[in-house]
FIKOLZA-1660 file (N, C-alpha, C; in steps of 0.1 Angstrom, whole numbers, plus 5000, padded with zeros to 4 digits):
% residues 193
   i   px   py   pz ch aa at
   1 6272 7906 6977  A  X  N
   1 6276 7919 6981  A  X CA
   1 6288 7923 6987  A  X  C
   2 6291 7911 6996  A  X  N
   2 6308 7914 6997  A  X CA
   2 6317 7912 6988  A  X  C
   3 6312 7908 6979  A  X  N
   3 6326 7907 6969  A  X CA
   3 6322 7917 6963  A  X  C
   4 6313 7921 6957  A  X  N
   4 6310 7937 6950  A  X CA
   4 6318 7948 6959  A  X  C
   5 6317 7947 6970  A  X  N
   5 6322 7956 6980  A  X CA
   5 6337 7955 6978  A  X  C
   6 6342 7942 6979  A  X  N
   6 6353 7942 6979  A  X CA
   6 6360 7946 6967  A  X  C
   7 6352 7941 6953  A  X  N
   7 6360 7944 6944  A  X CA
   7 6359 7963 6943  A  X  C
   8 6351 7966 6951  A  X  N
   8 6349 7979 6945  A  X CA
   8 6359 7991 6957  A  X  C
   9 6362 7980 6966  A  X  N
   9 6373 7987 6982  A  X CA
   9 6384 7987 6970  A  X  C
  10 6389 7976 6964  A  X  N
  10 6404 7973 6958  A  X CA
  10 6404 7982 6945  A  X  C
  11 6392 7986 6937  A  X  N
  11 6391 7995 6924  A  X CA
  11 6392 8010 6934  A  X  C
  12 6390 8012 6944  A  X  N
  12 6388 8026 6949  A  X CA
  12 6404 8027 6954  A  X  C
  13 6406 8016 6958  A  X  N
  13 6424 8019 6964  A  X CA
  13 6432 8018 6954  A  X  C
  14 6430 8010 6945  A  X  N
  14 6438 8012 6930  A  X CA
  14 6437 8029 6925  A  X  C
  15 6426 8030 6921  A  X  N
  15 6421 8046 6916  A  X CA
  15 6431 8057 6926  A  X  C
  16 6429 8053 6941  A  X  N
  16 6434 8066 6950  A  X CA
  16 6449 8062 6947  A  X  C
  17 6454 8052 6946  A  X  N
  17 6470 8047 6945  A  X CA
  17 6475 8054 6931  A  X  C
  18 6466 8052 6921  A  X  N
  18 6470 8056 6906  A  X CA
  18 6468 8073 6910  A  X  C
  19 6459 8079 6916  A  X  N
  19 6458 8095 6914  A  X CA
  19 6471 8096 6927  A  X  C
  20 6473 8093 6935  A  X  N
  20 6484 8097 6942  A  X CA
  20 6497 8093 6936  A  X  C
  21 6498 8085 6926  A  X  N
  21 6511 8087 6921  A  X CA
  21 6513 8095 6909  A  X  C
  22 6499 8098 6902  A  X  N
  22 6498 8109 6892  A  X CA
  22 6502 8122 6902  A  X  C
  23 6499 8125 6910  A  X  N
  23 6500 8135 6921  A  X CA
  23 6513 8136 6921  A  X  C
  24 6522 8126 6927  A  X  N
  24 6532 8131 6929  A  X CA
  24 6542 8131 6917  A  X  C
  25 6541 8127 6909  A  X  N
  25 6546 8127 6894  A  X CA
  25 6542 8145 6889  A  X  C
  26 6535 8149 6890  A  X  N
  26 6529 8162 6888  A  X CA
  26 6536 8176 6896  A  X  C
  27 6537 8166 6910  A  X  N
  27 6544 8175 6917  A  X CA
  27 6559 8178 6917  A  X  C
  28 6567 8165 6912  A  X  N
  28 6578 8168 6905  A  X CA
  28 6579 8175 6897  A  X  C
  29 6570 8174 6882  A  X  N
  29 6572 8182 6876  A  X CA
  29 6570 8197 6877  A  X  C
  30 6563 8201 6884  A  X  N
  30 6562 8213 6892  A  X CA
  30 6574 8218 6898  A  X  C
  31 6581 8211 6905  A  X  N
  31 6592 8215 6912  A  X CA
  31 6604 8217 6899  A  X  C
  32 6603 8206 6895  A  X  N
  32 6613 8208 6882  A  X CA
  32 6613 8221 6874  A  X  C
  33 6598 8225 6872  A  X  N
  33 6595 8236 6865  A  X CA
  33 6597 8248 6872  A  X  C
  34 6595 8250 6886  A  X  N
  34 6599 8263 6892  A  X CA
  34 6616 8260 6893  A  X  C
  35 6621 8252 6896  A  X  N
  35 6634 8253 6895  A  X CA
  35 6640 8259 6884  A  X  C
  36 6639 8255 6873  A  X  N
  36 6641 8257 6858  A  X CA
  36 6636 8274 6858  A  X  C
  37 6626 8276 6862  A  X  N
  37 6621 8292 6863  A  X CA
  37 6629 8301 6866  A  X  C
  38 6635 8297 6884  A  X  N
  38 6644 8305 6890  A  X CA
  38 6656 8303 6884  A  X  C
  39 6662 8294 6879  A  X  N
  39 6675 8295 6869  A  X CA
  39 6674 8304 6859  A  X  C
  40 6663 8305 6850  A  X  N
  40 6660 8315 6842  A  X CA
  40 6659 8326 6843  A  X  C
  41 6652 8331 6857  A  X  N
  41 6652 8343 6859  A  X CA
  41 6668 8350 6864  A  X  C
  42 6672 8341 6872  A  X  N
  42 6688 8345 6877  A  X CA
  42 6695 8346 6865  A  X  C
  43 6694 8338 6855  A  X  N
  43 6702 8342 6843  A  X CA
  43 6697 8353 6835  A  X  C
  44 6685 8356 6836  A  X  N
  44 6680 8368 6831  A  X CA
  44 6689 8380 6838  A  X  C
  45 6686 8382 6850  A  X  N
  45 6690 8392 6857  A  X CA
  45 6706 8392 6860  A  X  C
  46 6714 8384 6854  A  X  N
  46 6727 8381 6855  A  X CA
  46 6732 8389 6840  A  X  C
  47 6721 8384 6829  A  X  N
  47 6726 8391 6817  A  X CA
  47 6719 8406 6817  A  X  C
  48 6710 8408 6822  A  X  N
  48 6706 8427 6823  A  X CA
  48 6716 8433 6829  A  X  C
  49 6727 8425 6841  A  X  N
  49 6737 8436 6847  A  X CA
  49 6747 8433 6839  A  X  C
  50 6754 8423 6829  A  X  N
  50 6764 8426 6820  A  X CA
  50 6758 8433 6811  A  X  C
  51 6745 8436 6802  A  X  N
  51 6744 8442 6792  A  X CA
  51 6745 8462 6801  A  X  C
  52 6738 8462 6812  A  X  N
  52 6736 8474 6818  A  X CA
  52 6753 8478 6815  A  X  C
  53 6760 8470 6824  A  X  N
  53 6773 8473 6825  A  X CA
  53 6782 8476 6812  A  X  C
  54 6780 8470 6801  A  X  N
  54 6784 8473 6788  A  X CA
  54 6780 8485 6782  A  X  C
  55 6769 8486 6784  A  X  N
  55 6761 8504 6776  A  X CA
  55 6766 8512 6788  A  X  C
  56 6770 8511 6801  A  X  N
  56 6775 8520 6809  A  X CA
  56 6789 8521 6803  A  X  C
  57 6801 8513 6804  A  X  N
  57 6813 8515 6795  A  X CA
  57 6814 8517 6783  A  X  C
  58 6807 8516 6772  A  X  N
  58 6804 8521 6759  A  X CA
  58 6803 8537 6763  A  X  C
  59 6794 8539 6768  A  X  N
  59 6790 8555 6771  A  X CA
  59 6802 8564 6781  A  X  C
  60 6808 8558 6788  A  X  N
  60 6819 8566 6796  A  X CA
  60 6832 8563 6786  A  X  C
  61 6832 8554 6776  A  X  N
  61 6844 8554 6767  A  X CA
  61 6842 8562 6757  A  X  C
  62 6829 8563 6752  A  X  N
  62 6826 8575 6741  A  X CA
  62 6827 8589 6747  A  X  C
  63 6829 8589 6760  A  X  N
  63 6828 8603 6765  A  X CA
  63 6843 8607 6763  A  X  C
  64 6852 8598 6770  A  X  N
  64 6866 8600 6771  A  X CA
  64 6870 8604 6754  A  X  C
  65 6867 8595 6748  A  X  N
  65 6870 8594 6734  A  X CA
  65 6869 8614 6727  A  X  C
  66 6857 8615 6729  A  X  N
  66 6849 8627 6726  A  X CA
  66 6861 8640 6734  A  X  C
  67 6866 8637 6748  A  X  N
  67 6871 8646 6754  A  X CA
  67 6885 8648 6745  A  X  C
  68 6893 8635 6744  A  X  N
  68 6903 8635 6740  A  X CA
  68 6901 8638 6724  A  X  C
  69 6891 8639 6718  A  X  N
  69 6891 8642 6703  A  X CA
  69 6888 8661 6700  A  X  C
  70 6883 8665 6712  A  X  N
  70 6881 8677 6713  A  X CA
  70 6895 8683 6716  A  X  C
  71 6901 8680 6729  A  X  N
  71 6912 8682 6730  A  X CA
  71 6925 8687 6722  A  X  C
  72 6922 8674 6709  A  X  N
  72 6930 8672 6698  A  X CA
  72 6930 8683 6687  A  X  C
  73 6915 8686 6690  A  X  N
  73 6913 8698 6675  A  X CA
  73 6917 8713 6680  A  X  C
  74 6919 8714 6696  A  X  N
  74 6920 8723 6702  A  X CA
  74 6938 8728 6698  A  X  C
  75 6944 8715 6699  A  X  N
  75 6959 8715 6698  A  X CA
  75 6960 8718 6686  A  X  C
  76 6953 8712 6673  A  X  N
  76 6960 8711 6659  A  X CA
  76 6955 8726 6657  A  X  C
  77 6944 8732 6658  A  X  N
  77 6942 8747 6657  A  X CA
  77 6952 8754 6662  A  X  C
  78 6954 8753 6673  A  X  N
  78 6966 8763 6680  A  X CA
  78 6979 8759 6672  A  X  C
  79 6982 8749 6666  A  X  N
  79 6996 8745 6658  A  X CA
  79 6994 8751 6647  A  X  C
  80 6987 8754 6640  A  X  N
  80 6981 8758 6626  A  X CA
  80 6984 8776 6627  A  X  C
  81 6976 8779 6640  A  X  N
  81 6976 8792 6640  A  X CA
  81 6991 8797 6640  A  X  C
  82 6999 8790 6650  A  X  N
  82 7011 8791 6653  A  X CA
  82 7024 8790 6639  A  X  C
  83 7022 8782 6632  A  X  N
  83 7025 8779 6620  A  X CA
  83 7023 8790 6612  A  X  C
  84 7012 8797 6609  A  X  N
  84 7011 8809 6604  A  X CA
  84 7017 8821 6610  A  X  C
  85 7019 8822 6619  A  X  N
  85 7026 8833 6626  A  X CA
  85 7040 8833 6623  A  X  C
  86 7046 8819 6622  A  X  N
  86 7060 8817 6624  A  X CA
  86 7062 8820 6604  A  X  C
  87 7054 8817 6598  A  X  N
  87 7058 8819 6583  A  X CA
  87 7059 8833 6584  A  X  C
  88 7048 8840 6588  A  X  N
  88 7049 8856 6588  A  X CA
  88 7064 8862 6594  A  X  C
  89 7067 8856 6604  A  X  N
  89 7081 8860 6615  A  X CA
  89 7090 8858 6602  A  X  C
  90 7090 8848 6595  A  X  N
  90 7103 8838 6587  A  X CA
  90 7103 8844 6573  A  X  C
  91 7091 8849 6570  A  X  N
  91 7092 8857 6554  A  X CA
  91 7102 8870 6557  A  X  C
  92 7104 8876 6568  A  X  N
  92 7111 8885 6567  A  X CA
  92 7127 8882 6574  A  X  C
  93 7127 8871 6574  A  X  N
  93 7143 8868 6578  A  X CA
  93 7151 8866 6562  A  X  C
  94 7163 8873 6566  A  X  N
  94 7171 8873 6556  A  X CA
  94 7176 8858 6551  A  X  C
  95 7182 8849 6559  A  X  N
  95 7187 8836 6563  A  X CA
  95 7178 8824 6559  A  X  C
  96 7167 8827 6558  A  X  N
  96 7156 8816 6556  A  X CA
  96 7159 8807 6545  A  X  C
  97 7162 8810 6535  A  X  N
  97 7167 8802 6525  A  X CA
  97 7180 8794 6526  A  X  C
  98 7186 8798 6535  A  X  N
  98 7201 8789 6541  A  X CA
  98 7197 8777 6540  A  X  C
  99 7204 8764 6533  A  X  N
  99 7201 8751 6534  A  X CA
  99 7207 8747 6547  A  X  C
 100 7200 8735 6552  A  X  N
 100 7204 8723 6562  A  X CA
 100 7214 8718 6556  A  X  C
 101 7225 8716 6563  A  X  N
 101 7235 8706 6557  A  X CA
 101 7229 8693 6548  A  X  C
 102 7234 8687 6541  A  X  N
 102 7227 8677 6531  A  X CA
 102 7226 8665 6539  A  X  C
 103 7240 8663 6545  A  X  N
 103 7238 8649 6556  A  X CA
 103 7226 8651 6567  A  X  C
 104 7227 8663 6573  A  X  N
 104 7211 8662 6582  A  X CA
 104 7200 8662 6576  A  X  C
 105 7198 8670 6567  A  X  N
 105 7185 8672 6560  A  X CA
 105 7183 8654 6557  A  X  C
 106 7195 8648 6543  A  X  N
 106 7190 8633 6541  A  X CA
 106 7186 8625 6554  A  X  C
 107 7196 8627 6565  A  X  N
 107 7189 8617 6579  A  X CA
 107 7178 8620 6582  A  X  C
 108 7172 8636 6586  A  X  N
 108 7160 8635 6588  A  X CA
 108 7149 8632 6580  A  X  C
 109 7151 8634 6563  A  X  N
 109 7142 8626 6555  A  X CA
 109 7143 8610 6558  A  X  C
 110 7149 8605 6557  A  X  N
 110 7150 8591 6559  A  X CA
 110 7147 8584 6576  A  X  C
 111 7148 8594 6587  A  X  N
 111 7141 8590 6595  A  X CA
 111 7124 8593 6596  A  X  C
 112 7122 8604 6588  A  X  N
 112 7107 8605 6587  A  X CA
 112 7098 8592 6581  A  X  C
 113 7108 8588 6567  A  X  N
 113 7102 8578 6562  A  X CA
 113 7100 8566 6570  A  X  C
 114 7110 8563 6577  A  X  N
 114 7110 8554 6585  A  X CA
 114 7098 8554 6597  A  X  C
 115 7094 8564 6602  A  X  N
 115 7083 8568 6611  A  X CA
 115 7073 8566 6603  A  X  C
 116 7073 8566 6590  A  X  N
 116 7058 8571 6584  A  X CA
 116 7052 8553 6581  A  X  C
 117 7067 8545 6575  A  X  N
 117 7065 8533 6573  A  X CA
 117 7061 8524 6584  A  X  C
 118 7067 8525 6597  A  X  N
 118 7064 8519 6605  A  X CA
 118 7049 8520 6613  A  X  C
 119 7044 8534 6609  A  X  N
 119 7031 8536 6611  A  X CA
 119 7018 8529 6606  A  X  C
 120 7025 8528 6590  A  X  N
 120 7013 8526 6579  A  X CA
 120 7012 8506 6579  A  X  C
 121 7004 8504 6576  A  X  N
 121 6996 8486 6583  A  X CA
 121 7002 8482 6569  A  X  C
 122 7008 8472 6569  A  X  N
 122 7010 8462 6557  A  X CA
 122 6998 8457 6551  A  X  C
 123 6997 8459 6540  A  X  N
 123 6986 8451 6533  A  X CA
 123 6992 8448 6519  A  X  C
 124 6993 8435 6517  A  X  N
 124 7000 8427 6506  A  X CA
 124 6991 8432 6492  A  X  C
 125 6978 8434 6492  A  X  N
 125 6970 8437 6484  A  X CA
 125 6971 8451 6478  A  X  C
 126 6980 8463 6486  A  X  N
 126 6979 8476 6481  A  X CA
 126 6993 8479 6483  A  X  C
 127 6998 8485 6470  A  X  N
 127 7012 8494 6470  A  X CA
 127 7015 8503 6484  A  X  C
 128 7030 8495 6490  A  X  N
 128 7028 8504 6498  A  X CA
 128 7033 8524 6498  A  X  C
 129 7026 8528 6505  A  X  N
 129 7020 8540 6502  A  X CA
 129 7035 8551 6508  A  X  C
 130 7043 8540 6518  A  X  N
 130 7054 8548 6526  A  X CA
 130 7065 8546 6517  A  X  C
 131 7066 8545 6507  A  X  N
 131 7082 8539 6497  A  X CA
 131 7087 8550 6500  A  X  C
 132 7101 8551 6505  A  X  N
 132 7110 8559 6505  A  X CA
 132 7120 8560 6498  A  X  C
 133 7120 8553 6487  A  X  N
 133 7128 8552 6475  A  X CA
 133 7128 8566 6468  A  X  C
 134 7120 8574 6465  A  X  N
 134 7122 8588 6460  A  X CA
 134 7121 8595 6469  A  X  C
 135 7136 8602 6465  A  X  N
 135 7137 8613 6479  A  X CA
 135 7137 8623 6474  A  X  C
 136 7136 8634 6481  A  X  N
 136 7132 8649 6479  A  X CA
 136 7141 8651 6469  A  X  C
 137 7139 8661 6456  A  X  N
 137 7149 8671 6451  A  X CA
 137 7155 8678 6455  A  X  C
 138 7148 8688 6467  A  X  N
 138 7159 8701 6469  A  X CA
 138 7160 8700 6483  A  X  C
 139 7167 8707 6490  A  X  N
 139 7173 8704 6499  A  X CA
 139 7163 8711 6513  A  X  C
 140 7165 8707 6526  A  X  N
 140 7157 8715 6537  A  X CA
 140 7165 8729 6540  A  X  C
 141 7157 8739 6540  A  X  N
 141 7161 8749 6546  A  X CA
 141 7158 8751 6562  A  X  C
 142 7166 8762 6566  A  X  N
 142 7166 8764 6582  A  X CA
 142 7150 8766 6582  A  X  C
 143 7144 8773 6573  A  X  N
 143 7130 8782 6575  A  X CA
 143 7120 8766 6574  A  X  C
 144 7123 8759 6570  A  X  N
 144 7112 8747 6566  A  X CA
 144 7116 8742 6578  A  X  C
 145 7128 8737 6585  A  X  N
 145 7128 8730 6594  A  X CA
 145 7124 8736 6608  A  X  C
 146 7120 8748 6609  A  X  N
 146 7114 8754 6620  A  X CA
 146 7098 8757 6621  A  X  C
 147 7093 8751 6604  A  X  N
 147 7078 8755 6606  A  X CA
 147 7078 8738 6605  A  X  C
 148 7086 8729 6606  A  X  N
 148 7082 8717 6611  A  X CA
 148 7078 8713 6626  A  X  C
 149 7090 8720 6634  A  X  N
 149 7086 8720 6646  A  X CA
 149 7073 8718 6656  A  X  C
 150 7065 8732 6652  A  X  N
 150 7051 8731 6661  A  X CA
 150 7042 8720 6656  A  X  C
 151 7039 8718 6640  A  X  N
 151 7034 8705 6638  A  X CA
 151 7041 8691 6645  A  X  C
 152 7050 8691 6646  A  X  N
 152 7053 8679 6651  A  X CA
 152 7054 8677 6666  A  X  C
 153 7052 8689 6676  A  X  N
 153 7048 8690 6688  A  X CA
 153 7033 8687 6691  A  X  C
 154 7028 8695 6681  A  X  N
 154 7011 8692 6682  A  X CA
 154 7009 8677 6680  A  X  C
 155 7017 8669 6672  A  X  N
 155 7013 8655 6671  A  X CA
 155 7018 8649 6682  A  X  C
 156 7026 8652 6691  A  X  N
 156 7030 8649 6702  A  X CA
 156 7021 8650 6712  A  X  C
 157 7014 8662 6714  A  X  N
 157 7007 8667 6720  A  X CA
 157 6992 8656 6719  A  X  C
 158 6988 8657 6706  A  X  N
 158 6978 8646 6704  A  X CA
 158 6980 8632 6709  A  X  C
 159 6990 8627 6704  A  X  N
 159 6994 8615 6708  A  X CA
 159 6992 8614 6725  A  X  C
 160 6998 8623 6732  A  X  N
 160 6994 8621 6747  A  X CA
 160 6983 8621 6750  A  X  C
 161 6974 8630 6747  A  X  N
 161 6959 8634 6745  A  X CA
 161 6952 8619 6744  A  X  C
 162 6958 8614 6734  A  X  N
 162 6951 8597 6732  A  X CA
 162 6956 8589 6742  A  X  C
 163 6970 8589 6746  A  X  N
 163 6976 8580 6757  A  X CA
 163 6965 8583 6767  A  X  C
 164 6963 8594 6774  A  X  N
 164 6959 8599 6786  A  X CA
 164 6944 8593 6786  A  X  C
 165 6937 8595 6768  A  X  N
 165 6922 8588 6772  A  X CA
 165 6924 8573 6774  A  X  C
 166 6934 8569 6770  A  X  N
 166 6935 8551 6771  A  X CA
 166 6937 8550 6786  A  X  C
 167 6947 8556 6793  A  X  N
 167 6947 8554 6806  A  X CA
 167 6933 8555 6814  A  X  C
 168 6929 8567 6809  A  X  N
 168 6913 8569 6818  A  X CA
 168 6906 8557 6817  A  X  C
 169 6905 8552 6805  A  X  N
 169 6897 8546 6802  A  X CA
 169 6899 8530 6811  A  X  C
 170 6908 8526 6810  A  X  N
 170 6917 8518 6817  A  X CA
 170 6913 8514 6830  A  X  C
 171 6919 8533 6836  A  X  N
 171 6913 8529 6851  A  X CA
 171 6896 8529 6851  A  X  C
 172 6891 8535 6846  A  X  N
 172 6875 8534 6848  A  X CA
 172 6868 8520 6845  A  X  C
 173 6877 8513 6837  A  X  N
 173 6872 8501 6837  A  X CA
 173 6874 8491 6849  A  X  C
 174 6885 8493 6856  A  X  N
 174 6888 8490 6867  A  X CA
 174 6880 8491 6879  A  X  C
 175 6874 8503 6879  A  X  N
 175 6860 8507 6889  A  X CA
 175 6846 8500 6883  A  X  C
 176 6841 8499 6897  A  X  N
 176 6829 8494 6894  A  X CA
 176 6822 8506 6888  A  X  C
 177 6810 8504 6884  A  X  N
 177 6803 8516 6881  A  X CA
 177 6794 8526 6888  A  X  C
 178 6791 8519 6902  A  X  N
 178 6786 8526 6912  A  X CA
 178 6798 8540 6917  A  X  C
 179 6810 8536 6914  A  X  N
 179 6823 8544 6917  A  X CA
 179 6830 8550 6910  A  X  C
 180 6825 8555 6900  A  X  N
 180 6831 8563 6888  A  X CA
 180 6833 8575 6891  A  X  C
 181 6845 8583 6891  A  X  N
 181 6848 8596 6895  A  X CA
 181 6848 8602 6878  A  X  C
 182 6848 8618 6882  A  X  N
 182 6848 8625 6868  A  X CA
 182 6855 8621 6857  A  X  C
 183 6855 8618 6845  A  X  N
 183 6860 8612 6836  A  X CA
 183 6875 8619 6833  A  X  C
 184 6875 8628 6825  A  X  N
 184 6888 8634 6825  A  X CA
 184 6893 8647 6827  A  X  C
 185 6904 8652 6827  A  X  N
 185 6905 8665 6829  A  X CA
 185 6899 8672 6817  A  X  C
 186 6893 8683 6816  A  X  N
 186 6884 8689 6809  A  X CA
 186 6893 8695 6796  A  X  C
 187 6904 8700 6801  A  X  N
 187 6913 8704 6794  A  X CA
 187 6929 8701 6789  A  X  C
 188 6930 8691 6782  A  X  N
 188 6946 8683 6781  A  X CA
 188 6953 8694 6771  A  X  C
 189 6949 8707 6769  A  X  N
 189 6958 8712 6758  A  X CA
 189 6970 8720 6762  A  X  C
 190 6980 8718 6757  A  X  N
 190 6993 8723 6757  A  X CA
 190 6993 8738 6757  A  X  C
 191 6998 8747 6761  A  X  N
 191 6999 8760 6759  A  X CA
 191 7008 8763 6747  A  X  C
 192 7006 8771 6741  A  X  N
 192 7015 8774 6729  A  X CA
 192 7027 8781 6734  A  X  C
 193 7038 8780 6727  A  X  N
 193 7048 8790 6732  A  X CA
 193 7048 8805 6728  A  X  C
% end
């Protein structure tokens, strides 16, 4: 019996040792799984913050773009209204059809074509729509020059609205979402002369 007791005792010790080893391995696996779980939760939280910040920024940028677009629409409407008024005034002018000196008119036309060409995107697959080889056949009159002024000023004003929007976006981008102040001046419109 001693022998059976000794074998049973050794078997019990071996079983307990095996169970202890399995328990240690299971505990290590559980610890690793918990660590991985914490890392994944942390990654998910950071990714959620990034997504929330990006959505917030897109919303702010869309608001800035909408404000700039509406300011530009007001400027374009005012410019069109002013041009119509100028045409009515100039229609009664006796000197309206006097030509601008040819050198001045040619210089303005060339400068206009250069500006237009520099604004066009180069696309080797498409013909250059800003080709300045075809010159205008008629001269420029003083009234035509006057009618150019308001649309040019409106274009400058619209560009300024767009640049102000870009500046606003850049300043908003530098601020954390919780510290954002009102977006833009609601009215960027330049008063018509």
